[in-house]
C-alpha positions as CSV (number, residue, x, y, z in Angstrom):
1,M,-18.9,-5.3,29.6
2,H,-18.3,-3.9,26.2
3,K,-20.7,-1.5,24.6
4,V,-21.9,-1.0,21.0
5,A,-23.8,2.2,20.1
6,L,-26.1,2.3,17.1
7,C,-26.5,5.6,15.2
8,T,-29.1,6.1,12.5
9,C,-28.1,8.3,9.6
10,D,-29.4,8.2,6.1
11,R,-27.0,10.5,4.3
12,Y,-23.5,11.8,4.3
13,D,-24.2,15.1,5.9
14,L,-21.3,16.4,8.0
15,E,-23.4,18.1,10.7
16,R,-25.7,15.1,11.1
17,V,-22.8,12.5,11.1
18,T,-20.9,14.5,13.7
19,E,-23.9,14.9,15.9
20,Q,-24.6,11.1,15.8
21,L,-21.0,10.2,16.5
22,Q,-20.9,12.6,19.4
23,D,-24.1,11.2,20.8
24,A,-22.8,7.7,20.5
25,L,-19.5,8.6,22.2
26,S,-21.5,10.0,25.1
27,H,-22.2,6.4,26.2
28,W,-18.5,6.3,27.3
29,G,-18.5,9.8,28.7
30,G,-17.2,11.4,25.4
31,I,-14.0,10.9,23.4
32,A,-11.9,12.3,26.2
33,S,-12.9,9.5,28.5
34,L,-11.5,7.0,26.1
35,I,-8.4,8.8,24.9
36,P,-6.2,11.1,26.9
37,G,-5.9,14.7,25.6
38,G,-2.8,15.3,23.6
39,S,-2.6,11.6,22.4
40,H,-1.4,10.8,18.9
41,V,-4.3,8.8,17.2
42,F,-3.8,6.7,14.1
43,L,-7.1,6.8,12.3
44,K,-7.1,3.5,10.4
45,V,-9.5,3.9,7.5
46,N,-10.4,1.4,4.8
47,L,-9.0,2.5,1.5
48,L,-8.8,-0.9,-0.1
49,T,-7.5,-0.2,-3.6
50,G,-8.2,3.5,-3.9
51,R,-11.8,4.0,-5.2
52,P,-14.0,7.2,-5.1
53,P,-16.4,7.5,-2.2
54,E,-19.5,7.2,-4.4
55,E,-18.6,3.5,-5.2
56,G,-19.2,2.5,-1.5
57,V,-15.9,0.6,-1.3
58,T,-14.0,2.8,1.1
59,T,-14.7,4.6,4.3
60,H,-16.6,7.7,3.3
61,P,-14.7,11.0,3.8
62,V,-17.6,12.7,5.6
63,V,-17.4,10.0,8.3
64,V,-13.6,10.5,8.5
65,Q,-13.9,14.3,8.7
66,A,-16.6,14.1,11.5
67,M,-14.3,11.8,13.6
68,V,-11.2,14.0,12.9
69,N,-13.1,17.1,14.0
70,L,-14.1,15.4,17.2
71,L,-10.6,14.2,17.9
72,T,-8.9,17.5,17.2
73,A,-11.5,19.5,19.2
74,A,-10.5,17.2,22.1
75,G,-6.8,18.1,21.6
76,M,-5.7,15.0,19.8
77,K,-3.0,14.8,17.1
78,V,-4.4,12.7,14.2
79,T,-2.8,10.7,11.4
80,I,-5.1,9.2,8.7
81,G,-3.7,6.1,7.1
82,D,-4.1,2.7,5.6
83,S,-2.1,0.2,3.6
84,P,-4.2,-0.7,0.5
85,G,-3.5,-3.7,-1.6
86,G,-0.3,-3.4,-3.7
87,P,3.0,-1.7,-3.0
88,M,3.2,1.2,-0.6
89,L,4.9,3.7,-2.9
90,P,4.7,7.5,-2.3
91,A,3.3,8.3,-5.7
92,R,0.7,5.5,-5.5
93,M,-0.4,6.5,-2.0
94,K,-0.7,10.1,-3.0
95,Q,-3.1,9.0,-5.7
96,V,-5.1,6.7,-3.4
97,Y,-5.5,9.5,-0.8
98,R,-6.7,11.9,-3.5
99,I,-9.2,9.5,-5.1
100,T,-10.7,8.4,-1.8
101,G,-11.2,12.0,-0.6
102,M,-8.6,11.8,2.2
103,T,-6.4,14.5,0.8
104,D,-9.2,17.1,1.0
105,I,-10.2,15.9,4.5
106,A,-6.6,16.2,5.8
107,S,-6.2,19.6,4.2
108,A,-9.5,21.0,5.6
109,A,-8.9,19.7,9.1
110,G,-5.2,20.4,9.3
111,V,-4.2,16.8,10.1
112,T,-1.7,14.4,8.7
113,L,-2.0,11.8,6.0
114,N,0.5,9.0,6.7
115,K,3.5,9.3,4.5
116,N,5.8,7.1,6.6
117,F,5.9,3.9,4.7
118,S,8.7,2.3,6.7
119,V,8.1,-1.1,8.2
120,T,8.9,-2.6,11.6
121,Q,8.4,-6.0,13.2
122,A,5.6,-6.6,15.7
123,H,6.2,-9.3,18.3
124,F,3.1,-11.1,19.6
125,P,4.1,-14.2,21.6
126,S,0.4,-14.9,22.5
127,G,-0.7,-15.0,18.9
128,H,-2.4,-18.2,17.7
129,R,-0.9,-18.1,14.2
130,L,1.2,-14.9,14.1
131,K,3.9,-14.7,16.8
132,S,5.6,-11.9,14.8
133,F,4.7,-10.0,11.7
134,E,5.5,-6.9,9.7
135,I,3.6,-3.8,10.6
136,M,3.6,-0.1,9.4
137,E,6.0,1.9,11.6
138,A,3.5,4.7,11.7
139,V,1.0,2.5,13.5
140,E,3.5,1.6,16.2
141,Q,4.5,5.2,16.7
142,A,0.9,6.3,17.5
143,D,-0.4,6.3,21.1
144,C,-3.6,4.5,20.0
145,I,-5.6,3.3,17.0
146,I,-9.2,3.9,15.9
147,S,-10.6,1.4,13.4
148,L,-12.8,3.3,11.0
149,C,-14.2,0.6,8.8
150,K,-16.9,0.1,6.1
151,M,-20.0,-2.2,6.4
152,K,-19.6,-4.7,3.6
153,T,-20.1,-8.4,2.8
154,H,-16.9,-10.3,1.8
155,S,-16.6,-13.1,-0.6
156,M,-14.0,-14.9,1.6
157,T,-14.7,-13.9,5.2
158,R,-18.5,-13.5,4.8
159,M,-18.4,-9.9,6.1
160,T,-15.7,-7.3,6.7
161,G,-15.7,-4.9,9.6
162,A,-13.6,-3.7,12.5
163,V,-11.4,-6.8,12.8
164,K,-10.8,-7.3,9.1
165,N,-10.0,-3.6,8.8
166,M,-6.9,-4.0,11.0
167,F,-5.4,-6.3,8.3
168,G,-4.5,-3.0,6.6
169,V,-1.8,-2.2,9.2
170,M,0.3,-4.8,7.4
171,P,2.3,-3.1,4.7
172,G,1.3,-3.5,1.0
173,L,2.5,-6.7,-0.4
174,T,2.9,-8.4,3.0
175,K,-0.9,-8.9,3.0
176,A,-0.7,-10.9,-0.2
177,A,2.1,-13.1,1.3
178,L,-0.2,-13.8,4.3
179,H,-2.8,-15.2,2.0
180,F,-0.3,-17.6,0.6
181,R,1.1,-18.5,4.0
182,F,-2.4,-19.4,5.3
183,P,-4.4,-20.8,2.4
184,H,-7.0,-22.3,4.7
185,L,-9.7,-19.9,5.8
186,E,-9.6,-21.0,9.5
187,D,-5.9,-20.3,9.7
188,F,-6.2,-17.0,7.9
189,A,-9.0,-15.9,10.2
190,H,-6.9,-16.8,13.2
191,A,-4.1,-14.6,11.7
192,L,-6.5,-11.7,11.2
193,V,-7.7,-12.0,14.8
194,D,-4.1,-12.0,16.0
195,I,-3.4,-8.7,14.2
196,C,-6.5,-7.1,15.8
197,E,-5.6,-8.4,19.2
198,Y,-2.1,-7.1,18.9
199,T,-3.1,-3.6,17.7
200,Q,-6.0,-3.3,20.2
201,P,-8.0,-0.4,18.6
202,V,-9.3,1.7,21.4
203,L,-12.4,2.5,19.4
204,S,-14.1,0.9,16.3
205,I,-16.5,2.8,14.1
206,M,-18.4,1.3,11.1
207,D,-19.6,3.4,8.3
208,G,-22.9,1.7,7.2
209,I,-24.7,4.7,6.0
210,E,-24.2,3.2,2.6
211,A,-23.2,-0.5,2.9
212,M,-22.2,-3.0,0.3
213,E,-23.6,-6.5,-0.2
214,G,-22.9,-9.2,-2.8
215,A,-19.4,-9.6,-4.2
216,G,-17.6,-7.6,-1.6
217,P,-15.3,-6.1,-0.7
218,S,-15.1,-4.1,-3.9
219,A,-17.6,-5.5,-6.5
220,G,-20.9,-5.6,-4.6
221,T,-24.0,-3.5,-4.7
222,I,-24.4,-0.3,-2.7
223,T,-27.2,-0.8,-0.2
224,P,-28.5,2.0,2.0
225,A,-28.3,0.6,5.6
226,G,-28.6,4.0,7.2
227,V,-26.4,3.2,10.3
228,M,-23.1,3.8,11.9
229,L,-21.9,1.6,14.7
230,V,-19.5,2.7,17.5
231,A,-17.9,0.2,19.9
232,D,-15.0,-0.1,22.4
233,H,-14.3,-3.6,21.2
234,A,-13.8,-4.6,17.5
235,H,-15.3,-8.1,17.9
236,A,-18.4,-6.8,19.6
237,L,-18.9,-4.3,16.8
238,D,-18.7,-7.1,14.2
239,L,-21.1,-9.2,16.1
240,A,-23.6,-6.4,16.2
241,A,-23.1,-5.6,12.5
242,C,-23.9,-9.3,11.7
243,R,-27.4,-8.8,13.3
244,I,-28.0,-5.7,11.2
245,M,-26.7,-7.4,8.0
246,D,-28.8,-10.5,8.6
247,I,-25.7,-12.7,8.7
248,D,-25.5,-15.6,11.1
249,P,-22.3,-14.9,13.3
250,R,-21.6,-18.7,13.2
251,D,-21.0,-18.2,9.4
252,V,-18.3,-15.6,10.0
253,P,-14.8,-17.2,10.6
254,L,-13.4,-14.2,12.4
255,L,-16.2,-14.4,15.0
256,Q,-15.9,-18.1,15.3
């Protein structure tokens, strides 16, 4: 049976966030019980379009730093990355990393920001809508993926969480093409689930210390939810998040 751990945290304090994440991970026996030492972890954050942390659009850098510290202390190699909307160009990504606070985190922790913007083809014969699709090469080169998402409502998919966060493994403009390919919400939701099922994040963590509701994923209102969620299954995390966000899971296409 999958587990979801709830952490209560009312502010972005590094010591507090680290303690809460460490306590949550103890339900699985610690991070080393989930990921072998020496593994290369791709930490898939949500950077969307590159917005400063105080706007509540992206994964907060304090949560990222806490997770990075736990991983490196356990002997992991960490790469932080995402493919925000728009073209994945080196100059643009450098700006996105800087604005979202990822540059400072990587520098302080001595870990890598993804600068490999090459693309490869993922083959997924069991996919419902996507039998193959483009994916960031850096994701394929990692031993495992952690989805580090943000708690937000979403104008299209009702809420965005661990599953929707994995959409960002598709490079830049490919994501826009997927919207055109699947204009109907049910088909699009199936495609997003396919991506998550292919990538199989070993761990999903939701930053809901400050959440967003309303016109998400980028134009909503910051709402202090005071929580973080940790799960070994992306869909289980999203289901739990719905309960906290007072959203009927039957209204969320990805959970349907």
